[in-house]
Backbone as CSV, one residue per row, in Angstrom:
resi,resn,N_x,N_y,N_z,CA_x,CA_y,CA_z,C_x,C_y,C_z
1,MET,29.161,8.063,9.826,28.331,8.507,10.080,26.782,7.725,9.909
2,LYS,26.013,7.591,10.192,25.077,7.212,9.642,23.968,7.908,8.808
3,THR,23.476,7.377,7.852,22.677,7.803,7.237,20.942,7.341,7.685
4,ARG,20.228,8.368,7.848,18.734,8.611,8.197,17.752,7.998,7.179
5,ILE,17.119,7.083,7.152,15.708,6.863,5.797,14.773,6.328,6.374
6,LEU,13.894,7.183,6.105,12.186,7.120,6.377,11.327,6.769,5.182
7,PHE,11.389,5.626,4.973,10.174,5.364,3.890,8.455,5.721,4.343
8,VAL,7.501,5.999,3.631,6.361,6.606,3.676,5.134,6.075,2.562
9,CYS,4.312,5.563,3.125,2.975,5.435,2.407,1.714,6.075,2.990
10,LEU,0.821,5.773,2.404,-0.833,6.106,2.958,-0.699,5.621,4.410
11,GLY,-1.136,4.043,4.939,-1.310,3.752,6.188,-0.199,3.340,7.088
12,ASN,0.896,3.075,6.092,2.190,2.434,7.074,1.740,0.651,7.566
13,ILE,1.167,0.214,6.596,1.203,-1.102,6.930,1.273,-2.092,5.889
14,CYS,1.628,-1.699,4.534,2.088,-2.291,3.139,3.489,-2.391,2.966
15,ARG,3.157,-1.062,1.957,4.371,-0.725,1.289,5.930,-0.159,2.171
16,SER,5.374,0.898,3.106,6.595,1.791,3.574,7.210,0.641,4.513
17,PRO,6.683,-0.532,5.225,7.366,-1.004,6.166,7.940,-2.097,5.636
18,ALA,7.058,-2.528,4.484,8.141,-3.840,3.762,9.199,-2.970,2.604
19,ALA,9.148,-1.954,2.643,10.911,-1.205,2.225,11.868,-1.167,3.364
20,GLU,10.963,-0.771,4.561,12.113,-0.740,5.662,12.622,-2.289,5.970
21,GLY,11.568,-3.341,5.929,12.245,-4.697,5.971,13.129,-4.652,4.860
22,ILE,13.086,-4.664,3.974,13.817,-4.791,2.445,15.345,-4.375,2.888
23,LEU,15.345,-2.892,3.058,16.467,-1.940,2.853,17.034,-2.756,4.032
24,ARG,16.613,-3.272,5.339,17.531,-3.451,6.869,18.329,-4.848,6.709
25,ALA,17.257,-5.850,5.596,17.963,-6.859,5.157,19.001,-6.717,4.600
26,MET,19.427,-6.071,3.620,19.962,-5.860,2.263,21.526,-4.889,3.395
27,ALA,21.008,-4.285,3.767,21.851,-3.378,4.908,22.721,-4.679,5.617
28,ALA,21.890,-5.628,6.107,22.530,-6.267,7.570,23.548,-7.429,6.653
29,ARG,23.113,-7.695,5.248,23.707,-8.791,4.258,24.821,-8.155,4.107
30,ARG,25.284,-6.739,3.618,26.247,-6.155,3.428,27.133,-5.658,4.564
31,GLY,26.972,-5.992,5.593,27.560,-5.868,6.906,27.810,-4.278,6.748
32,LEU,26.272,-3.334,6.461,26.261,-1.493,6.497,25.514,-1.428,7.612
33,SER,24.734,-2.386,8.464,23.663,-1.855,9.207,24.260,-0.780,10.263
34,GLU,25.195,-0.721,10.832,25.637,0.438,11.578,25.920,2.112,10.783
35,ARG,25.724,1.790,9.554,25.501,3.044,8.585,24.518,3.814,7.973
36,VAL,23.433,2.488,8.266,21.680,3.353,8.147,21.206,3.074,9.357
37,GLU,20.195,4.314,9.058,18.938,4.439,10.169,17.699,4.438,9.367
38,ILE,16.926,3.099,9.629,15.885,2.755,8.895,14.598,2.606,9.644
39,ASP,13.595,3.481,9.010,12.108,3.471,9.276,10.800,3.909,8.805
40,SER,9.717,3.648,9.030,8.579,4.012,8.149,7.714,4.769,8.674
41,ALA,6.931,5.254,8.129,5.594,6.125,8.763,4.466,5.993,7.667
42,GLY,3.396,6.753,8.071,1.780,7.064,6.766,1.748,8.525,6.823
43,THR,1.019,8.491,5.808,0.583,9.945,6.150,-0.677,9.863,6.984
44,TYR,-1.550,8.818,6.848,-3.006,8.486,7.782,-2.622,8.076,8.928
45,GLY,-2.878,9.078,9.721,-2.560,7.822,10.958,-3.673,6.804,11.701
46,GLY,-4.895,6.389,10.842,-5.752,5.606,11.571,-5.122,3.997,11.466
47,HIS,-3.902,3.661,11.588,-3.176,2.217,11.600,-2.267,2.168,12.842
48,ALA,-2.110,3.485,13.260,-1.092,3.789,14.420,-1.399,2.500,14.833
49,GLY,0.096,1.755,15.484,-0.144,0.750,16.213,0.054,-0.472,15.564
50,ASP,-0.329,-0.853,14.626,-1.010,-2.021,14.169,0.288,-2.490,13.765
51,ARG,0.553,-3.647,13.167,1.281,-4.826,12.677,1.231,-4.235,10.957
52,PRO,2.010,-4.556,10.124,1.909,-4.610,8.469,0.958,-5.437,8.376
53,ASP,0.316,-5.263,7.204,-1.091,-6.497,6.925,-0.434,-7.542,6.217
54,GLY,-1.383,-8.376,6.938,-0.599,-9.965,7.158,-0.446,-10.429,5.459
55,ARG,-0.901,-10.308,4.871,-0.604,-10.543,3.343,0.570,-10.162,3.019
56,MET,0.847,-9.002,3.389,2.331,-8.138,2.913,3.560,-9.023,4.132
57,ARG,3.114,-9.273,4.956,4.311,-10.140,6.380,4.463,-10.999,5.909
58,ARG,3.154,-12.165,5.083,3.192,-13.081,4.569,4.256,-13.119,3.227
59,ALA,4.353,-12.318,2.360,4.974,-12.395,0.769,5.983,-11.878,1.219
60,ALA,6.486,-11.308,2.052,7.970,-10.576,2.537,8.585,-11.999,3.011
61,ALA,7.767,-12.244,3.854,8.186,-13.682,4.991,9.023,-14.663,3.479
62,LEU,8.391,-14.968,2.524,8.477,-15.991,1.591,10.106,-15.832,0.991
63,ARG,10.041,-14.482,1.159,11.304,-13.889,0.311,12.361,-13.897,1.613
64,GLY,12.494,-14.120,2.891,13.042,-13.704,3.649,13.025,-12.783,4.576
65,TYR,12.403,-12.039,4.563,12.327,-10.650,4.984,11.540,-10.708,6.377
66,ASP,11.177,-9.793,7.575,11.020,-9.661,8.884,10.596,-8.187,9.184
67,LEU,9.177,-8.339,9.018,8.593,-6.985,9.022,7.730,-6.894,10.298
68,ALA,8.801,-6.483,11.096,8.779,-6.320,12.536,7.638,-4.876,13.259
69,HIS,7.820,-4.008,12.225,7.183,-2.602,12.406,5.892,-2.176,13.023
70,ARG,5.814,-1.182,13.835,4.543,-0.879,14.048,4.223,0.140,13.398
71,ALA,2.933,0.463,13.010,2.509,1.517,12.260,2.427,2.629,12.769
72,ARG,2.719,4.106,12.471,2.613,5.095,12.787,2.220,6.402,11.813
73,GLN,1.900,7.438,12.319,1.851,8.840,11.336,3.633,9.384,11.170
74,ILE,3.618,9.338,10.219,4.957,10.511,10.075,4.717,12.096,10.725
75,ARG,5.358,12.734,11.118,5.358,13.797,12.111,6.273,14.939,11.983
76,GLU,6.392,16.080,12.050,6.974,17.307,11.666,8.387,16.906,11.860
77,GLU,8.727,16.664,12.700,9.961,16.284,13.516,10.739,15.147,12.893
78,ASP,9.742,14.493,11.978,10.749,13.494,11.204,11.686,14.495,10.033
79,PHE,11.376,15.191,9.758,12.081,16.155,8.802,13.563,16.723,9.510
80,GLU,13.621,16.730,10.516,15.073,17.126,11.577,15.640,15.919,11.264
81,ARG,15.277,14.664,11.874,15.414,13.509,12.329,16.076,12.598,10.875
82,PHE,15.391,13.046,10.188,15.645,11.727,8.474,16.791,12.900,8.029
83,ASP,17.402,12.064,7.118,18.782,12.631,5.591,17.530,12.234,4.596
84,ARG,16.808,11.095,4.217,16.214,11.015,3.010,14.594,10.633,3.728
85,ILE,13.525,11.004,3.004,12.160,10.441,3.632,11.679,10.297,1.965
86,VAL,11.638,9.110,2.072,11.296,8.589,0.379,9.938,7.680,0.786
87,VAL,9.062,8.341,-0.399,7.558,8.054,-0.502,7.391,7.319,-1.608
88,MET,6.191,6.629,-1.581,5.739,5.610,-2.502,5.162,6.217,-3.870
89,ASP,4.107,7.220,-3.484,3.782,7.561,-4.737,3.182,8.961,-4.699
90,ASP,2.469,9.598,-6.053,2.192,11.259,-5.737,1.355,11.613,-4.665
91,MET,0.366,10.788,-4.489,-0.299,11.498,-3.325,0.240,11.777,-1.904
92,ASN,1.052,10.289,-1.279,1.557,10.815,0.029,3.113,11.374,-0.362
93,TYR,3.771,11.632,-1.957,4.456,13.204,-2.233,3.962,14.338,-1.804
94,GLU,2.627,14.447,-2.244,2.626,15.744,-2.104,2.044,15.853,-0.579
95,ALA,1.087,15.333,0.242,1.025,15.184,1.302,1.987,15.523,2.614
96,VAL,3.264,14.870,2.160,4.649,15.104,2.971,4.903,16.346,2.799
97,HIS,5.131,17.048,1.341,5.692,18.043,0.988,4.832,19.056,1.932
98,ARG,3.519,18.919,2.197,2.449,19.873,2.640,3.094,20.108,4.312
99,LEU,3.388,18.926,4.763,4.298,18.640,6.394,5.308,19.349,6.381
100,ALA,6.125,19.375,5.141,7.431,19.778,5.538,7.293,21.196,6.186
101,PRO,8.469,21.713,7.234,8.725,23.018,8.111,8.891,23.899,7.035
102,SER,9.759,23.589,6.466,10.497,24.779,5.345,10.873,24.003,4.007
103,ARG,11.082,24.849,3.313,11.540,24.234,1.843,13.053,23.461,1.705
104,GLU,13.610,24.029,2.821,15.052,23.552,2.934,14.855,22.090,3.095
105,LEU,13.693,21.576,4.107,14.211,20.294,4.788,13.070,19.285,3.611
106,ALA,12.137,20.452,2.892,11.507,19.694,1.960,12.211,19.063,0.669
107,CYS,13.493,19.475,0.530,14.426,19.078,-0.210,14.919,17.516,0.090
108,LYS,14.871,17.147,1.138,14.836,15.980,1.907,13.975,14.627,1.046
109,ILE,12.849,15.090,0.396,11.520,14.201,0.066,12.493,13.460,-1.295
110,HIS,11.915,12.143,-1.414,12.186,11.863,-2.764,11.123,10.796,-3.006
111,ARG,10.880,10.253,-4.285,10.055,9.250,-4.887,11.152,8.135,-4.567
112,PHE,10.413,7.106,-4.045,10.904,5.685,-4.197,11.746,5.451,-5.769
113,THR,10.465,5.518,-6.709,11.038,5.030,-7.567,12.081,5.821,-8.502
114,GLU,12.572,6.975,-7.699,14.081,7.569,-8.271,15.053,6.980,-8.203
115,PHE,14.739,5.820,-7.389,16.209,4.839,-6.903,15.985,3.193,-7.742
116,CYS,14.689,3.104,-8.360,14.746,1.802,-9.483,15.595,1.699,-10.513
117,ARG,16.066,0.808,-10.501,16.551,0.560,-11.959,16.493,-0.583,-13.304
118,ARG,15.855,-1.426,-12.351,15.423,-2.305,-13.201,13.684,-2.224,-13.670
119,HIS,13.214,-1.300,-13.127,12.036,-0.763,-13.238,11.656,0.681,-13.059
120,ALA,12.960,1.122,-14.211,13.221,2.451,-14.709,11.698,3.006,-15.029
121,GLU,10.762,2.542,-15.623,9.450,2.859,-16.440,8.190,3.164,-14.917
122,CYS,8.592,2.655,-14.054,7.604,3.129,-13.109,7.831,4.334,-12.272
123,THR,6.273,5.028,-11.814,6.370,6.368,-11.773,6.054,6.241,-10.406
124,HIS,5.622,4.946,-9.815,4.992,4.776,-8.246,4.922,3.560,-7.873
125,VAL,5.187,3.451,-6.363,5.054,2.393,-6.000,3.492,1.561,-5.930
126,PRO,2.894,0.950,-6.696,1.071,0.987,-6.349,0.742,0.029,-5.094
127,ASP,-0.241,0.842,-4.455,-0.563,0.427,-2.859,-1.309,-0.648,-3.100
128,PRO,-0.939,-2.172,-2.724,-1.321,-3.640,-3.042,-2.648,-3.857,-2.149
129,TYR,-3.085,-3.117,-1.233,-3.968,-3.222,-0.598,-5.304,-4.114,-0.956
130,TYR,-6.003,-3.754,-1.948,-6.805,-4.124,-2.542,-6.614,-5.262,-3.630
131,GLU,-5.301,-5.467,-3.841,-4.870,-6.130,-4.888,-4.920,-8.102,-4.294
132,GLY,-4.869,-8.815,-5.123,-4.837,-10.207,-4.716,-2.956,-10.395,-4.438
133,ARG,-2.449,-11.594,-4.102,-1.340,-12.135,-4.248,-0.249,-11.523,-5.281
134,GLU,-0.774,-11.124,-6.232,0.534,-10.784,-7.268,0.471,-9.139,-7.503
135,GLY,-0.605,-8.677,-6.477,-0.066,-7.040,-6.315,0.717,-6.642,-4.872
136,PHE,0.890,-7.890,-4.429,1.991,-7.687,-3.073,3.161,-7.963,-4.041
137,GLU,3.361,-9.222,-4.728,4.697,-9.686,-5.308,5.420,-8.601,-6.312
138,ARG,4.500,-7.857,-7.228,4.883,-6.662,-8.037,5.370,-5.695,-6.933
139,VAL,4.729,-5.125,-5.748,5.429,-4.178,-5.238,6.929,-4.749,-4.389
140,LEU,6.875,-5.711,-3.754,8.017,-6.272,-3.312,9.281,-6.402,-4.455
141,ASP,8.793,-6.690,-5.949,9.416,-6.462,-7.023,10.460,-5.000,-7.004
142,LEU,9.207,-4.230,-6.600,9.508,-3.301,-7.208,10.323,-2.218,-6.095
143,LEU,9.997,-3.009,-4.659,10.654,-2.543,-3.715,12.169,-3.190,-3.307
144,GLU,12.644,-4.296,-3.742,13.827,-4.823,-3.744,14.714,-3.730,-4.573
145,ASP,14.026,-3.805,-5.976,14.985,-2.675,-6.987,15.421,-1.397,-6.270
146,GLY,14.339,-0.792,-5.825,14.548,0.337,-5.319,15.401,0.419,-4.155
147,CYS,15.321,-0.581,-3.020,16.522,-0.635,-1.683,17.438,-0.527,-2.212
148,GLU,17.970,-1.586,-3.635,18.960,-2.018,-3.898,19.795,-0.696,-4.754
149,GLY,18.811,0.499,-5.204,19.380,1.501,-5.706,19.953,2.550,-4.412
150,ILE,18.653,2.709,-3.406,19.319,3.294,-2.468,20.160,3.023,-1.259
151,LEU,20.391,1.607,-1.661,21.796,1.411,-0.712,22.917,1.774,-1.343
152,GLU,23.186,1.799,-2.480,23.756,2.007,-3.560,24.095,3.570,-3.269
153,PHE,22.912,4.303,-3.532,23.283,5.593,-3.736,23.776,6.199,-2.203
154,THR,23.020,5.585,-1.124,23.697,6.286,0.131,25.419,5.765,0.361
155,MET,25.652,4.618,-0.061,27.142,4.533,0.081,27.960,5.031,-1.055
156,LEU,27.511,5.682,-1.558,28.349,6.421,-2.767,28.334,7.890,-2.133
157,ASN,27.229,8.243,-1.455,27.052,9.738,-1.349,27.408,10.067,0.787
158,SER,28.120,9.000,1.169,27.924,8.992,2.433,29.167,9.104,3.090
């Protein structure tokens, strides 16, 4: 049985598509691609159809990740489709909670940093959009850590 995971950030052009690409690559390396379905979305729909931010694509490519996603806005039906909805920060956590069609389905929402092991002190994944190269590198470090945790958690609980 597949575990379906949706990553969510604000615009779906930096953090969530990077998390999607990282988890997809990690699952493939471990031969687990058939056991997980991965997607990403944003709480803001203004970038719908756009590719991930070029700076994030370049930083991710240097680490071997291909970010081929096209931005989309989260939809109510995503709560039925996905087993876990993993958000990057408190603002988006609250926005996704408000969109949840029921309390039961809202239980699928998790903060990304719940899965971090090496960066356990972090409470959110910062938006690198207005940062320099270091901001994108920091976000990729956090995403790699959390995606490892998500993959371990998913395989233990599926």
